[in-house]
N, C-alpha and C positions, 0 to 999 in steps of 0.2 A: 604454269607461270606463277611465281610467288608474288606476294603483295609488294615486296620491295621492288621487284622487277616492274610491276605495274606502275608504281610511283615514279619510276625513272623514265617512263615513256613520255616523250615530249609532244606538245600539240594539244588541240581541243579534246582528243580522245582521252588524254591523261586526266584532264579536269573532270570529265564526265564520270570516269571510273572511280576517281577519288571521292566525288560527292556521293555516288551510289553506295560505296563501301561504308561511308560515314553514316548514311541513313540506315543501313542494315544493322550496324553496331548500336546506333541510338535506339532503334525500334526494339531490339532485343533487350536493352536495358529497361525500357518502359514496360514491355508486355510480359517479361519473365525470362526464365532460363530455358535452356534446351531440354526437351522432354515434357514441358508443361503445355497448357492450352493457350499460353501467351496472353493470359488475362481474359480470354473469351469463354463463353459458356460451352459446355461439352457438346460435341457434335452428336446428332441423332444417329444411333447405331442400329444396325439390322441384325437380326438373329432370333434365337429362341428365348423367350422370357416367360415368367409366370403368367398364366392367364386363368380366368375364372371358368371353371367347368360347371356344367348343369348339375345341380344337386339331385340326389336320388329321389325318384317319385315326381320330378318336375320335367317340364318340357321347355326348350328354348323357343321363344317366339321372336323371329327376326323383326327388326324395325322396318317401318314402311309407312305408306300413306293410304288412306281410304276415305270414302265419303261417309261422314257422320250425319245421321238424320236429325233434324231439329225436333225440339219438344212439341211444337205445334203440330207436326205431321203425325205424331203418335196417337192423337186422339181419334183419328179416323181408323176405326177398328178394321173395317172391311177394305181399306185402301191398300193395294199391293205396294210393296216397298219400292218398286221401280219408279212409281209416280210421286213419291214423297220428296219434299224439298230437302236438300242436304248441303253440307259444306265440307270442303276438303280438310282433313285432319291428319296429323302424322304422330307416330309414337316411336320411341327408341326401343331397342331390343330389350327383352326382359324374360325372366323365367316364371312359369306358372305351374301350379300343381296340376298333375294329370287328372286327378279326381278331386271331387269335393272332400273336405275333411270328414273322416269317418268317425263313428262312435268310439272305436277303440283308441283312436288318436286323441280325441277330445277328453276321454276318460283319463289318459295319462296326464294331461294338463290339469284336470281337476284334482287328481291324486296329489300332485305337487303343491297345488294351491292349498288343499286341506292340510297337508303335512306342515306347511309354513304356518297356517292359521292355528294349528293345534300343537305347536311346539311345546313340549313339556308335558303333554297328555299321553296317556297310554294309547297305543295304536288301536286297541280294540274299541276305543270310544268312537272311532271313525267308522260309521256304518257302511261306507262305500269302499272301504279299504280292500275287501276281497275281490272287488270287480276290476281292479287295475293290475296292469303288468307292463313293465318297461318294454319299449319297442326295439326291435332288432333292425337297425338300418343296413345291415350287410345285405339283406334281401332287397333287390331293387323294387319289389312289389310293395314294400313298406313306404308309405308316401310322405311321411314327415321326416325331414332331415334332422335327427337328433342323435344323441349318443347313448349307448346302453349304460354308461356310468352315471346313473340317475342320481346317486347320493351326492357326488361331488358337484354336479350341476345344480342340484337343489340348494346346496349350501350357498353357492354364489348368488343364485336368484333370491334366496331368502334374505340375504343381506343387501339386496338391490331394490329394484322398483316395486317388488311385492312384499317388502318387509313388514308393512302395516296392514296387510290384507286380513280380513276377519271372516269367520265362518258364516256370519249373518250375510255379509256381502256376497259370498260364494253362492249361498243358497238362493238369495234374492235376485242376483244379477247373472251369475255365470252358469247356474244350473239350467238345463233345458226344461221347457214347459210345453207339453202337447195338449193342454186342456182345451185349447181352441177347437180341437177335433170334435168336441161334443156338438158344436153347432153344425158340423158337416155330416158326421156319421150317426149322431145320436148317442145317448149316454152309454148304452150297453156295449155297442161295438167300439166306441172310442176308448172305453175303459181298458180294453186289451192293450192298445198301443200305449196309452198313458202309463200303464203299469209295467209293461214288458219291453217296449222298444229300446229305451236307453238302459234300463236295468240289466238287460242281457246283451249289452253291446261291448263287453270287455273282450280282451284277447281270447280267442278260441271259443267264444260264445256265439249263439245264433245270429245276433244282429251286429256283430263286430265290424263287418265291412259295409254296413248300411250308412248313409250319410247322417251326420248328426243334424237334428232338426229341432225346431222350437228354440232357436238361439236368438238373442237380441244383438243389435249392432255393437253395443259396448263390449259384450262378451267376445265377439269375433275379433275386435281390436286388441283386447287383452291377450287372446291366444297368440296373435301375431307378435306382440311384445314379448311374451314368454318364449316363443319359438326362437326369436332373435337372440335373446339372452342365452338360451340353451345352446344354440349353434355356435355363437362366438366364444362362449366359455370353453367349449370343446376345442375349437380352433386354437385358442390361446394355449391350452394344455399341450397341443401338438406343435407349437411354435409357428403357427400360421397366422397371417394377418386377418383382422376382422372383416366381415362382409357387411354390405349395407343392410338395413333392417327389412324383415318381411313386412308386408302390409296387405291390405285389401286392394284389389285392382281398381284403377280409376274407371269410370264409365267408358272412356275411350279405349283403354286396354282391354276391358271385358268385351266390348263390341268387336274390336279388331281381332282378338283371339278367337271369339266365337265363330267368326266367318271362316276361319281355317284357310285363308288364302283365296276364298271365293268372294270377290268384291260385291257383286250384285245379287248374291244368293239370298233367297228368302229364309232358308234354314241353314244351320251350321254344316249339314252334310252336303250342301252344294246344290240341292234341287228344290223344286217348289212343292214336292209331295211329302206326306208324312209316313208313307209306306214304301217298302222296297218292292222289287219286281214280283216277289212271292206273296205280297199282301201283308207282310209282317210290319208292325209298327217300328219306326226308327228311334222312338224315344218313349219315355213314360210320361203320359199326360192324360188329361181328361178328354176323352174322345166324344163325349156327348154331354148335354146339359145335366143329365141325371145319372150318368154311368161312369163309374171308376173301375179300373182294373182290367181293361181289355188286354193289356200287355202281360198279364199274369200276376201283377202285384196291385192290390187295391190301394195301398199307400206307397211308400217309397220302395225302390228296388236297390239291390246292392250296387255300389259304385263300380263302374266299368262294365255293366251288363250290356249296354248297347255300344255299337261300333264308335270309334273315335272320329273326330273331324280331321281335316287336312293337317293340323298341327299336332295330332296325337292326343287331343284332349277329349275326355269322356264327359257326357252329360252336360254339355254346354247348352243344351236345350232340354227342358223337362226334368223330371225327378225332383230337383231341389232348386228353388230360386235363391240366388246368391247375392250377398251384400256387395256393394261397390263403395268406394271411398265417398264419404259424404261431401256435399258442397256447401259453401258459406256465401250468402248473399244478403246484403242489407240487414246484417245482424241475425239472420235466420239460418238454421241448419236444415238441409234437406237430405233425408236418408232414403236410399233407394235399393231395390233388388232388381236383378236382371236374369233372364234365362227361362222364365216359366217354371212350372213344377208339376208334380203328379196330380195336383188338385186344380190345375189351370187348363183352359182350352188352348188350342194350338197357336192362336194369335200371340200369346205371351212368350212363345218360344223364339220369335223372330229376334235376331241379334240386337236390334236397336231399341226394343221395347223395354221401358223401365216402369217399375211400380213403386210408389211411395210408401214408406213405413211411418207410422204416426209419431214415434219417438225412439230415442236411442236405447230404451229399455223395454220396448214392446217386443213380444216374442211370437211372431207368426208361426203357426205350427208346421209350415212347409218351407221355412227359411233356414238356410245354412250358409256356407261360405267356402272359399278356397283362397290360398295365399299367392302372392307374386313376390318376386325378388328382382330388383334392378340388376341389369348386367353391367359389369365393370370391365372396361377395356375393349379390345378387338372382339368382334362377334365371331363365334366359332363357325367353322365351315360345316354346314348341314344341308 
């Protein structure tokens, strides 16, 4: 039936149809033409879109809720975690390094910092130069997400946040310091680790895959900043959008990840015992007040030596105590580590226990770190 035919119909139905057709024509004029969204925002579409994948060497930690124990409950050293006061806390999904940052990875960072600081000088003036080698991220076992195109990335970083870095700052703040070991092992034994542990930590060297230790909080944050610049410079060269910055985990992220999906577990592996069914230790820690090295390593052990927790993370208890993001309250900054270490008793391996560090530039001989990366968009199916 044509519009002319409709207009010729007599009676109340004719009036109704005429008004309806007028409204349709008027609304089309207001909202747009055929084929547009008629002035409205675009409809939510379903389908396959770009999503954030887990970077090499990291593990995705799904968001969720857990009971976070209060600071007051932590002073009771012999009190089991089940009896401590707590509050419900939640975290969004994020990515975390599977292992603590290793010597070879931290050496790459120092190499680029020294190259920036010594621009214009001969490379032989850098006494650390021979210890460094760019990392190959094609191997999933290489834990820091960087690109082998070190020169191009260094140029961008050199003109960015690290443009004014000096060699004096690198040696004073960024370089590891294990001199505190003298108070624990004595001068003679400590001298071996002080002289060799980081010196022989370059790619292919004996301590390459051992965790970097003797790091201050400020240095750990600078590493995260460098890693972010390096990652996003590479992504830009590939036509990819930038990702959020790497950072140290918050205490909540660290505790949640350490539990590995075991809400009330005393240790990250899910049980209340520090040994497996065969009697072997499940982590590298101080088993006795005056005894180190029962696990086979008197000091630190290589990253990944002990089995991972439920989220696929190694050494979330023992080996190296790790920095978490500092807190600010009443104008004061509180710097803490979590996870215990090879020099600490079992109590400090409990996921909720935190230890304070005196300042942002103090370098505990058993302190290191790992990075986290916020997840963007829909969580992957894992």
